N, CA and C atoms as an extended XYZ file, in Angstrom:
501
Properties=species:S:1:pos:R:3:atomname:S:1:resname:S:1:resid:I:1 pbc="F F F"
N       -36.411      -11.349       24.932 N   MET     1
C       -35.361      -10.428       24.491 CA  MET     1
C       -34.358      -11.195       23.644 C   MET     1
N       -34.012      -10.668       22.491 N   SER     2
C       -33.086      -11.389       21.619 CA  SER     2
C       -31.640      -11.049       21.984 C   SER     2
N       -30.786      -12.005       21.716 N   THR     3
C       -29.359      -11.858       21.989 CA  THR     3
C       -28.726      -11.084       20.835 C   THR     3
N       -27.851      -10.114       21.141 N   PRO     4
C       -27.183       -9.384       20.053 CA  PRO     4
C       -26.391      -10.345       19.156 C   PRO     4
N       -26.281      -10.001       17.903 N   LYS     5
C       -25.528      -10.832       16.969 CA  LYS     5
C       -24.056      -10.857       17.365 C   LYS     5
N       -23.450      -12.033       17.235 N   TRP     6
C       -22.047      -12.198       17.611 CA  TRP     6
C       -21.148      -11.246       16.826 C   TRP     6
N       -21.385      -11.146       15.537 N   PHE     7
C       -20.509      -10.336       14.703 CA  PHE     7
C       -20.675       -8.835       14.954 C   PHE     7
N       -21.689       -8.449       15.712 N   ASP     8
C       -21.875       -7.043       16.061 CA  ASP     8
C       -21.135       -6.671       17.358 C   ASP     8
N       -20.637       -7.671       18.056 N   ARG     9
C       -19.980       -7.435       19.347 CA  ARG     9
C       -18.630       -6.751       19.174 C   ARG     9
N       -18.317       -5.902       20.133 N   GLU    10
C       -16.991       -5.305       20.233 CA  GLU    10
C       -16.405       -5.752       21.564 C   GLU    10
N       -15.096       -5.796       21.661 N   PHE    11
C       -14.442       -6.339       22.845 CA  PHE    11
C       -13.415       -5.370       23.386 C   PHE    11
N       -13.553       -5.044       24.677 N   ASP    12
C       -12.569       -4.224       25.362 CA  ASP    12
C       -11.538       -5.173       25.960 C   ASP    12
N       -10.350       -5.156       25.409 N   LEU    13
C        -9.306       -6.078       25.842 CA  LEU    13
C        -8.265       -5.380       26.708 C   LEU    13
N        -8.649       -4.305       27.334 N   GLY    14
C        -7.709       -3.530       28.135 CA  GLY    14
C        -7.598       -3.976       29.577 C   GLY    14
N        -7.886       -5.221       29.856 N   PHE    15
C        -7.835       -5.702       31.237 CA  PHE    15
C        -6.478       -6.316       31.547 C   PHE    15
N        -6.204       -6.481       32.835 N   SER    16
C        -4.905       -7.010       33.258 CA  SER    16
C        -4.939       -8.536       33.370 C   SER    16
N        -3.767       -9.095       33.487 N   ALA    17
C        -3.604      -10.551       33.524 CA  ALA    17
C        -4.209      -11.185       34.765 C   ALA    17
N        -4.516      -10.408       35.790 N   ASP    18
C        -5.095      -11.014       36.990 CA  ASP    18
C        -6.518      -11.531       36.759 C   ASP    18
N        -7.081      -11.226       35.614 N   LYS    19
C        -8.428      -11.720       35.261 CA  LYS    19
C        -8.380      -13.161       34.720 C   LYS    19
N        -7.174      -13.665       34.455 N   TYR    20
C        -7.056      -14.971       33.788 CA  TYR    20
C        -7.694      -16.106       34.572 C   TYR    20
N        -7.515      -16.155       35.870 N   ALA    21
C        -8.066      -17.272       36.661 CA  ALA    21
C        -9.574      -17.373       36.481 C   ALA    21
N       -10.270      -16.257       36.482 N   SER    22
C       -11.723      -16.309       36.314 CA  SER    22
C       -12.112      -16.680       34.883 C   SER    22
N       -11.325      -16.238       33.912 N   ILE    23
C       -11.589      -16.610       32.516 CA  ILE    23
C       -11.386      -18.111       32.341 C   ILE    23
N       -10.289      -18.649       32.886 N   PHE    24
C       -10.016      -20.083       32.787 CA  PHE    24
C       -11.150      -20.873       33.441 C   PHE    24
N       -11.602      -20.435       34.602 N   ALA    25
C       -12.706      -21.122       35.285 CA  ALA    25
C       -13.962      -21.108       34.420 C   ALA    25
N       -14.229      -19.993       33.780 N   GLN    26
C       -15.392      -19.883       32.894 CA  GLN    26
C       -15.274      -20.875       31.733 C   GLN    26
N       -14.093      -20.967       31.139 N   LEU    27
C       -13.873      -21.925       30.050 CA  LEU    27
C       -14.077      -23.357       30.535 C   LEU    27
N       -13.557      -23.641       31.703 N   LYS    28
C       -13.649      -24.991       32.262 CA  LYS    28
C       -15.099      -25.376       32.579 C   LYS    28
N       -15.885      -24.428       33.032 N   GLN    29
C       -17.260      -24.707       33.455 CA  GLN    29
C       -18.258      -24.757       32.299 C   GLN    29
N       -17.870      -24.314       31.120 N   ALA    30
C       -18.816      -24.195       29.999 CA  ALA    30
C       -19.535      -25.502       29.663 C   ALA    30
N       -18.839      -26.649       29.562 N   PRO    31
C       -19.576      -27.879       29.242 CA  PRO    31
C       -20.626      -28.241       30.296 C   PRO    31
N       -20.289      -28.066       31.562 N   GLU    32
C       -21.260      -28.381       32.617 CA  GLU    32
C       -22.434      -27.412       32.592 C   GLU    32
N       -22.171      -26.148       32.320 N   LYS    33
C       -23.267      -25.184       32.192 CA  LYS    33
C       -24.214      -25.596       31.074 C   LYS    33
N       -23.637      -26.079       29.964 N   LEU    34
C       -24.478      -26.554       28.858 CA  LEU    34
C       -25.313      -27.759       29.274 C   LEU    34
N       -24.676      -28.718       29.966 N   ARG    35
C       -25.419      -29.901       30.432 CA  ARG    35
C       -26.626      -29.478       31.259 C   ARG    35
N       -26.421      -28.551       32.170 N   GLN    36
C       -27.510      -28.092       33.028 CA  GLN    36
C       -28.572      -27.346       32.225 C   GLN    36
N       -28.143      -26.541       31.290 N   LEU    37
C       -29.059      -25.766       30.468 CA  LEU    37
C       -29.949      -26.665       29.605 C   LEU    37
N       -29.394      -27.791       29.184 N   LEU    38
C       -30.096      -28.680       28.251 CA  LEU    38
C       -30.840      -29.817       28.934 C   LEU    38
N       -30.618      -29.998       30.214 N   ALA    39
C       -31.203      -31.133       30.934 CA  ALA    39
C       -32.721      -31.173       30.768 C   ALA    39
N       -33.194      -32.318       30.303 N   GLY    40
C       -34.626      -32.551       30.217 CA  GLY    40
C       -35.339      -31.900       29.044 C   GLY    40
N       -34.601      -31.232       28.162 N   LEU    41
C       -35.276      -30.611       27.022 CA  LEU    41
C       -35.729      -31.693       26.038 C   LEU    41
N       -36.972      -31.624       25.604 N   PRO    42
C       -37.453      -32.618       24.638 CA  PRO    42
C       -36.829      -32.416       23.258 C   PRO    42
N       -36.791      -33.494       22.505 N   GLU    43
C       -36.173      -33.492       21.181 CA  GLU    43
C       -36.767      -32.425       20.266 C   GLU    43
N       -38.076      -32.216       20.350 N   ASP    44
C       -38.673      -31.227       19.441 CA  ASP    44
C       -38.139      -29.815       19.714 C   ASP    44
N       -37.842      -29.501       20.959 N   ILE    45
C       -37.252      -28.191       21.288 CA  ILE    45
C       -35.808      -28.130       20.781 C   ILE    45
N       -35.068      -29.231       20.950 N   LEU    46
C       -33.668      -29.284       20.521 CA  LEU    46
C       -33.524      -29.115       19.007 C   LEU    46
N       -34.563      -29.464       18.271 N   LEU    47
C       -34.504      -29.432       16.809 CA  LEU    47
C       -35.136      -28.185       16.175 C   LEU    47
N       -35.859      -27.399       16.962 N   GLN    48
C       -36.496      -26.208       16.405 CA  GLN    48
C       -35.457      -25.268       15.815 C   GLN    48
N       -35.819      -24.670       14.679 N   LYS    49
C       -34.927      -23.730       13.996 CA  LYS    49
C       -35.675      -22.411       13.829 C   LYS    49
N       -35.765      -21.634       14.912 N   PRO    50
C       -36.532      -20.385       14.831 CA  PRO    50
C       -35.974      -19.439       13.762 C   PRO    50
N       -36.858      -18.989       12.913 N   GLY    51
C       -36.455      -18.071       11.851 CA  GLY    51
C       -35.488      -18.700       10.864 C   GLY    51
N       -35.453      -20.046       10.806 N   GLY    52
C       -34.542      -20.732        9.890 CA  GLY    52
C       -33.101      -20.721       10.360 C   GLY    52
N       -32.855      -20.271       11.591 N   LYS    53
C       -31.492      -20.235       12.132 CA  LYS    53
C       -31.156      -21.584       12.746 C   LYS    53
N       -30.014      -21.690       13.386 N   TRP    54
C       -29.572      -22.955       13.966 CA  TRP    54
C       -30.489      -23.444       15.079 C   TRP    54
N       -30.578      -24.760       15.169 N   SER    55
C       -31.260      -25.408       16.288 CA  SER    55
C       -30.333      -25.398       17.501 C   SER    55
N       -30.855      -25.789       18.647 N   ILE    56
C       -30.031      -25.914       19.849 CA  ILE    56
C       -28.911      -26.923       19.599 C   ILE    56
N       -29.227      -28.038       18.964 N   LYS    57
C       -28.190      -29.035       18.665 CA  LYS    57
C       -27.087      -28.443       17.793 C   LYS    57
N       -27.465      -27.627       16.845 N   GLU    58
C       -26.460      -27.007       15.970 CA  GLU    58
C       -25.594      -26.011       16.736 C   GLU    58
N       -26.181      -25.293       17.678 N   HIS    59
C       -25.378      -24.383       18.514 CA  HIS    59
C       -24.345      -25.171       19.324 C   HIS    59
N       -24.770      -26.283       19.905 N   VAL    60
C       -23.847      -27.094       20.713 CA  VAL    60
C       -22.763      -27.688       19.820 C   VAL    60
N       -23.146      -28.216       18.667 N   GLY    61
C       -22.167      -28.751       17.731 CA  GLY    61
C       -21.179      -27.688       17.272 C   GLY    61
N       -21.677      -26.481       17.065 N   HIS    62
C       -20.819      -25.359       16.663 CA  HIS    62
C       -19.740      -25.100       17.713 C   HIS    62
N       -20.114      -25.149       18.979 N   LEU    63
C       -19.126      -24.933       20.041 CA  LEU    63
C       -18.004      -25.964       19.949 C   LEU    63
N       -18.357      -27.210       19.681 N   ALA    64
C       -17.330      -28.259       19.542 CA  ALA    64
C       -16.458      -28.028       18.317 C   ALA    64
N       -17.075      -27.649       17.217 N   ILE    65
C       -16.343      -27.420       15.964 CA  ILE    65
C       -15.334      -26.276       16.099 C   ILE    65
N       -15.646      -25.296       16.920 N   MET    66
C       -14.779      -24.122       17.049 CA  MET    66
C       -13.515      -24.395       17.864 C   MET    66
N       -13.532      -25.376       18.719 N   GLU    67
C       -12.397      -25.610       19.617 CA  GLU    67
C       -11.057      -25.797       18.898 C   GLU    67
N       -10.978      -26.602       17.833 N   PRO    68
C        -9.682      -26.714       17.145 CA  PRO    68
C        -9.173      -25.365       16.617 C   PRO    68
N       -10.071      -24.509       16.142 N   LEU    69
C        -9.649      -23.180       15.683 CA  LEU    69
C        -9.094      -22.385       16.853 C   LEU    69
N        -9.760      -22.443       18.002 N   TRP    70
C        -9.248      -21.711       19.165 CA  TRP    70
C        -7.831      -22.171       19.494 C   TRP    70
N        -7.607      -23.483       19.474 N   ARG    71
C        -6.268      -23.999       19.794 CA  ARG    71
C        -5.233      -23.508       18.779 C   ARG    71
N        -5.584      -23.539       17.509 N   ILE    72
C        -4.667      -23.038       16.480 CA  ILE    72
C        -4.352      -21.569       16.735 C   ILE    72
N        -5.351      -20.813       17.102 N   ARG    73
C        -5.140      -19.388       17.352 CA  ARG    73
C        -4.271      -19.140       18.591 C   ARG    73
N        -4.442      -19.952       19.634 N   PHE    74
C        -3.567      -19.802       20.807 CA  PHE    74
C        -2.111      -20.057       20.396 C   PHE    74
N        -1.904      -21.042       19.547 N   ILE    75
C        -0.554      -21.345       19.066 CA  ILE    75
C        -0.051      -20.217       18.163 C   ILE    75
N        -0.941      -19.651       17.335 N   ASP    76
C        -0.565      -18.499       16.507 CA  ASP    76
C         0.014      -17.383       17.376 C   ASP    76
N        -0.649      -17.108       18.496 N   ILE    77
C        -0.181      -16.039       19.390 CA  ILE    77
C         1.151      -16.423       20.006 C   ILE    77
N         1.241      -17.651       20.487 N   ARG    78
C         2.495      -18.102       21.101 CA  ARG    78
C         3.654      -17.989       20.112 C   ARG    78
N         3.377      -18.286       18.842 N   GLU    79
C         4.407      -18.228       17.805 CA  GLU    79
C         4.543      -16.833       17.198 C   GLU    79
N         3.796      -15.890       17.728 N   ARG    80
C         3.843      -14.490       17.303 CA  ARG    80
C         3.557      -14.304       15.810 C   ARG    80
N         2.617      -15.073       15.314 N   LYS    81
C         2.199      -14.855       13.917 CA  LYS    81
C         1.543      -13.492       13.830 C   LYS    81
N         1.706      -12.826       12.715 N   SER    82
C         1.199      -11.454       12.618 CA  SER    82
C        -0.329      -11.408       12.698 C   SER    82
N        -0.998      -12.409       12.096 N   VAL    83
C        -2.458      -12.435       12.077 CA  VAL    83
C        -2.924      -13.829       12.486 C   VAL    83
N        -3.982      -13.872       13.284 N   LEU    84
C        -4.558      -15.154       13.687 CA  LEU    84
C        -5.142      -15.891       12.485 C   LEU    84
N        -5.105      -17.197       12.544 N   THR    85
C        -5.744      -18.026       11.519 CA  THR    85
C        -7.202      -17.589       11.379 C   THR    85
N        -7.648      -17.432       10.140 N   THR    86
C        -9.011      -16.943        9.911 CA  THR    86
C       -10.045      -18.040       10.143 C   THR    86
N       -11.216      -17.597       10.514 N   ALA    87
C       -12.363      -18.490       10.686 CA  ALA    87
C       -13.216      -18.423        9.425 C   ALA    87
N       -13.998      -19.465        9.206 N   ASP    88
C       -14.988      -19.440        8.144 CA  ASP    88
C       -16.192      -18.666        8.674 C   ASP    88
N       -16.319      -17.432        8.286 N   LEU    89
C       -17.387      -16.584        8.823 CA  LEU    89
C       -18.772      -17.003        8.358 C   LEU    89
N       -18.842      -17.901        7.389 N   ASN    90
C       -20.132      -18.454        6.962 CA  ASN    90
C       -20.522      -19.678        7.789 C   ASN    90
N       -19.591      -20.159        8.626 N   ASN    91
C       -19.839      -21.329        9.475 CA  ASN    91
C       -20.324      -22.540        8.683 C   ASN    91
N       -19.716      -22.759        7.554 N   THR    92
C       -20.097      -23.862        6.669 CA  THR    92
C       -20.010      -25.211        7.372 C   THR    92
N       -18.948      -25.436        8.147 N   ALA    93
C       -18.786      -26.723        8.827 CA  ALA    93
C       -19.950      -26.996        9.765 C   ALA    93
N       -20.427      -25.990       10.459 N   THR    94
C       -21.570      -26.165       11.364 CA  THR    94
C       -22.830      -26.466       10.569 C   THR    94
N       -23.062      -25.689        9.552 N   THR    95
C       -24.281      -25.836        8.758 CA  THR    95
C       -24.354      -27.201        8.080 C   THR    95
N       -23.212      -27.728        7.655 N   GLU    96
C       -23.196      -28.982        6.899 CA  GLU    96
C       -22.951      -30.227        7.753 C   GLU    96
N       -22.763      -30.070        9.057 N   ALA    97
C       -22.359      -31.196        9.906 CA  ALA    97
C       -23.472      -32.178       10.235 C   ALA    97
N       -24.718      -31.802       10.050 N   GLY    98
C       -25.821      -32.712       10.368 CA  GLY    98
C       -25.991      -32.947       11.864 C   GLY    98
N       -25.727      -31.943       12.670 N   PHE    99
C       -25.800      -32.101       14.121 CA  PHE    99
C       -27.182      -32.506       14.619 C   PHE    99
N       -28.220      -32.182       13.879 N   ASN   100
C       -29.567      -32.551       14.322 CA  ASN   100
C       -29.792      -34.059       14.344 C   ASN   100
N       -28.916      -34.805       13.698 N   GLY   101
C       -29.031      -36.259       13.693 CA  GLY   101
C       -28.319      -36.929       14.853 C   GLY   101
N       -27.698      -36.157       15.742 N   PHE   102
C       -26.948      -36.714       16.875 CA  PHE   102
C       -27.707      -36.520       18.183 C   PHE   102
N       -27.536      -37.447       19.123 N   PRO   103
C       -28.104      -37.219       20.462 CA  PRO   103
C       -27.429      -36.010       21.109 C   PRO   103
N       -28.209      -35.207       21.825 N   ILE   104
C       -27.676      -33.985       22.426 CA  ILE   104
C       -26.533      -34.284       23.388 C   ILE   104
N       -26.625      -35.369       24.143 N   LEU   105
C       -25.546      -35.680       25.089 CA  LEU   105
C       -24.242      -35.982       24.367 C   LEU   105
N       -24.327      -36.609       23.211 N   GLU   106
C       -23.123      -36.870       22.429 CA  GLU   106
C       -22.487      -35.554       21.971 C   GLU   106
N       -23.307      -34.595       21.584 N   LEU   107
C       -22.780      -33.294       21.159 CA  LEU   107
C       -22.132      -32.547       22.323 C   LEU   107
N       -22.769      -32.612       23.477 N   VAL   108
C       -22.193      -31.948       24.656 CA  VAL   108
C       -20.880      -32.621       25.040 C   VAL   108
N       -20.836      -33.945       24.986 N   GLU   109
C       -19.601      -34.664       25.335 CA  GLU   109
C       -18.494      -34.367       24.326 C   GLU   109
N       -18.853      -34.206       23.075 N   ARG   110
C       -17.864      -33.836       22.059 CA  ARG   110
C       -17.277      -32.465       22.383 C   ARG   110
N       -18.153      -31.532       22.740 N   PHE   111
C       -17.685      -30.209       23.143 CA  PHE   111
C       -16.790      -30.306       24.383 C   PHE   111
N       -17.218      -31.093       25.368 N   ALA   112
C       -16.441      -31.238       26.609 CA  ALA   112
C       -15.054      -31.798       26.324 C   ALA   112
N       -14.974      -32.800       25.444 N   ALA   113
C       -13.672      -33.398       25.109 CA  ALA   113
C       -12.786      -32.392       24.376 C   ALA   113
N       -13.360      -31.673       23.434 N   GLU   114
C       -12.595      -30.655       22.703 CA  GLU   114
C       -12.124      -29.549       23.654 C   GLU   114
N       -12.986      -29.145       24.576 N   ARG   115
C       -12.619      -28.099       25.523 CA  ARG   115
C       -11.485      -28.576       26.431 C   ARG   115
N       -11.515      -29.847       26.819 N   GLN   116
C       -10.429      -30.387       27.648 CA  GLN   116
C        -9.092      -30.238       26.931 C   GLN   116
N        -9.079      -30.494       25.631 N   GLU   117
C        -7.858      -30.329       24.842 CA  GLU   117
C        -7.401      -28.867       24.852 C   GLU   117
N        -8.343      -27.962       24.744 N   THR   118
C        -8.010      -26.536       24.774 CA  THR   118
C        -7.434      -26.148       26.133 C   THR   118
N        -8.042      -26.633       27.198 N   LEU   119
C        -7.553      -26.320       28.547 CA  LEU   119
C        -6.158      -26.899       28.764 C   LEU   119
N        -5.920      -28.100       28.239 N   ARG   120
C        -4.577      -28.698       28.338 CA  ARG   120
C        -3.544      -27.817       27.638 C   ARG   120
N        -3.909      -27.323       26.460 N   LEU   121
C        -3.009      -26.428       25.739 CA  LEU   121
C        -2.736      -25.173       26.561 C   LEU   121
N        -3.778      -24.574       27.092 N   LEU   122
C        -3.595      -23.365       27.889 CA  LEU   122
C        -2.701      -23.625       29.095 C   LEU   122
N        -2.810      -24.798       29.681 N   ASN   123
C        -1.958      -25.143       30.826 CA  ASN   123
C        -0.503      -25.365       30.428 C   ASN   123
N        -0.259      -25.534       29.131 N   SER   124
C         1.111      -25.827       28.677 CA  SER   124
C         1.832      -24.596       28.112 C   SER   124
N         1.135      -23.468       28.021 N   ILE   125
C         1.767      -22.270       27.456 CA  ILE   125
C         1.745      -21.136       28.474 C   ILE   125
N         2.534      -20.115       28.214 N   ASP   126
C         2.590      -18.954       29.095 CA  ASP   126
C         1.421      -18.033       28.755 C   ASP   126
N         0.337      -18.235       29.477 N   VAL   127
C        -0.887      -17.493       29.177 CA  VAL   127
C        -0.801      -16.031       29.606 C   VAL   127
N         0.156      -15.697       30.440 N   LEU   128
C         0.272      -14.326       30.921 CA  LEU   128
C         1.320      -13.514       30.161 C   LEU   128
N         1.846      -14.083       29.081 N   ASP   129
C         2.816      -13.383       28.235 CA  ASP   129
C         2.147      -12.143       27.648 C   ASP   129
N         2.674      -10.995       27.987 N   GLU   130
C         2.106       -9.729       27.520 CA  GLU   130
C         2.686       -9.308       26.170 C   GLU   130
N         3.801       -9.904       25.774 N   GLU   131
C         4.506       -9.490       24.567 CA  GLU   131
C         3.973      -10.154       23.302 C   GLU   131
N         3.602      -11.430       23.407 N   SER   132
C         3.153      -12.174       22.230 CA  SER   132
C         1.716      -11.791       21.901 C   SER   132
N         1.525      -11.290       20.690 N   THR   133
C         0.184      -10.946       20.216 CA  THR   133
C         0.075      -11.304       18.736 C   THR   133
N        -1.151      -11.475       18.300 N   SER   134
C        -1.467      -11.628       16.878 CA  SER   134
C        -2.745      -10.847       16.621 C   SER   134
N        -2.863      -10.324       15.425 N   LEU   135
C        -4.027       -9.523       15.069 CA  LEU   135
C        -5.220      -10.416       14.777 C   LEU   135
N        -6.351      -10.094       15.399 N   HIS   136
C        -7.588      -10.810       15.083 CA  HIS   136
C        -8.049      -10.318       13.707 C   HIS   136
N        -8.246      -11.226       12.745 N   PRO   137
C        -8.505      -10.792       11.369 CA  PRO   137
C        -9.812      -10.032       11.166 C   PRO   137
N       -10.843      -10.337       11.936 N   ARG   138
C       -12.121       -9.639       11.762 CA  ARG   138
C       -12.191       -8.388       12.622 C   ARG   138
N       -11.736       -8.489       13.863 N   LEU   139
C       -11.835       -7.368       14.795 CA  LEU   139
C       -10.750       -6.318       14.593 C   LEU   139
N        -9.668       -6.725       13.908 N   LYS   140
C        -8.523       -5.828       13.680 CA  LYS   140
C        -7.945       -5.324       15.006 C   LYS   140
N        -7.899       -6.225       15.992 N   GLN   141
C        -7.330       -5.917       17.298 CA  GLN   141
C        -6.224       -6.919       17.585 C   GLN   141
N        -5.091       -6.458       18.135 N   PRO   142
C        -4.093       -7.435       18.571 CA  PRO   142
C        -4.611       -8.176       19.795 C   PRO   142
N        -4.317       -9.476       19.863 N   MET   143
C        -4.774      -10.285       20.986 CA  MET   143
C        -3.617      -11.019       21.625 C   MET   143
N        -3.618      -10.973       22.965 N   ARG   144
C        -2.731      -11.819       23.768 CA  ARG   144
C        -3.476      -13.128       24.006 C   ARG   144
N        -2.794      -14.107       24.573 N   VAL   145
C        -3.463      -15.370       24.903 CA  VAL   145
C        -4.658      -15.105       25.810 C   VAL   145
N        -4.485      -14.286       26.827 N   ILE   146
C        -5.589      -14.003       27.755 CA  ILE   146
C        -6.762      -13.340       27.033 C   ILE   146
N        -6.485      -12.500       26.033 N   ASP   147
C        -7.549      -11.853       25.272 CA  ASP   147
C        -8.351      -12.879       24.475 C   ASP   147
N        -7.635      -13.790       23.847 N   LEU   148
C        -8.331      -14.822       23.082 CA  LEU   148
C        -9.118      -15.735       24.016 C   LEU   148
N        -8.576      -16.049       25.179 N   ALA   149
C        -9.312      -16.869       26.150 CA  ALA   149
C       -10.614      -16.164       26.539 C   ALA   149
N       -10.537      -14.878       26.768 N   TYR   150
C       -11.732      -14.083       27.081 CA  TYR   150
C       -12.727      -14.123       25.911 C   TYR   150
N       -12.222      -13.959       24.703 N   PHE   151
C       -13.051      -13.997       23.497 CA  PHE   151
C       -13.783      -15.340       23.397 C   PHE   151
N       -13.074      -16.436       23.655 N   VAL   152
C       -13.675      -17.774       23.596 CA  VAL   152
C       -14.744      -17.908       24.677 C   VAL   152
N       -14.460      -17.440       25.886 N   ALA   153
C       -15.439      -17.515       26.974 CA  ALA   153
C       -16.690      -16.700       26.625 C   ALA   153
N       -16.494      -15.552       26.011 N   GLU   154
C       -17.630      -14.733       25.587 CA  GLU   154
C       -18.422      -15.418       24.470 C   GLU   154
N       -17.727      -16.118       23.587 N   HIS   155
C       -18.385      -16.882       22.529 CA  HIS   155
C       -19.266      -17.969       23.151 C   HIS   155
N       -18.738      -18.661       24.152 N   ASP   156
C       -19.545      -19.658       24.878 CA  ASP   156
C       -20.801      -19.007       25.442 C   ASP   156
N       -20.604      -17.888       26.137 N   GLU   157
C       -21.722      -17.189       26.783 CA  GLU   157
C       -22.761      -16.747       25.753 C   GLU   157
N       -22.296      -16.302       24.608 N   HIS   158
C       -23.218      -15.883       23.542 CA  HIS   158
C       -24.131      -17.044       23.150 C   HIS   158
N       -23.528      -18.206       22.896 N   HIS   159
C       -24.352      -19.352       22.472 CA  HIS   159
C       -25.232      -19.868       23.592 C   HIS   159
N       -24.748      -19.804       24.821 N   GLU   160
C       -25.608      -20.192       25.954 CA  GLU   160
C       -26.811      -19.275       26.041 C   GLU   160
N       -26.624      -17.984       25.834 N   ALA   161
C       -27.733      -17.031       25.895 CA  ALA   161
C       -28.731      -17.297       24.779 C   ALA   161
N       -28.235      -17.591       23.585 N   VAL   162
C       -29.137      -17.908       22.475 CA  VAL   162
C       -29.943      -19.156       22.798 C   VAL   162
N       -29.271      -20.185       23.305 N   ILE   163
C       -29.951      -21.433       23.659 CA  ILE   163
C       -30.994      -21.168       24.747 C   ILE   163
N       -30.632      -20.400       25.746 N   ARG   164
C       -31.562      -20.082       26.832 CA  ARG   164
C       -32.821      -19.448       26.258 C   ARG   164
N       -32.665      -18.597       25.267 N   GLY   165
C       -33.805      -17.935       24.648 CA  GLY   165
C       -34.635      -18.855       23.771 C   GLY   165
N       -34.115      -20.023       23.429 N   MET   166
C       -34.832      -20.957       22.559 CA  MET   166
C       -35.589      -22.027       23.348 C   MET   166
N       -35.319      -22.117       24.637 N   ARG   167
C       -35.930      -23.187       25.439 CA  ARG   167
C       -37.388      -22.937       25.711 C   ARG   167
């Protein structure tokens, strides 16, 4: 079964702040889930590009590359910018990064280190602030910090599902 395309997803952000603890736990556990998902996979599987799409290594590298954008966006919300910083929807940085030339553990550790920085940021801001929002440029939805945290956790889950389907 194929995973739905990320850009086709819609997000119901009408949940309450009491969901934050589980979202934070999901964000925190993502690197370890990846380690377990990738354990023992041979290099040829890690490098396969089904249908010319990203390899498993490229998916993992993409997760690491996205973390700085997530942090910028959390700050955008805290600073009440009208619109979140835009992403490169062509994912040029991922495509051009040469992730297939790196050991998979190095890519996972890069993601883990970047995620730690994101978690530190979340621990330093008022994540339950209901007033501060910024518009997501693609979804055209206002997002609170908790909404963006949920979006990031769902992004992780999306790539994990794609990787699971490639193993």
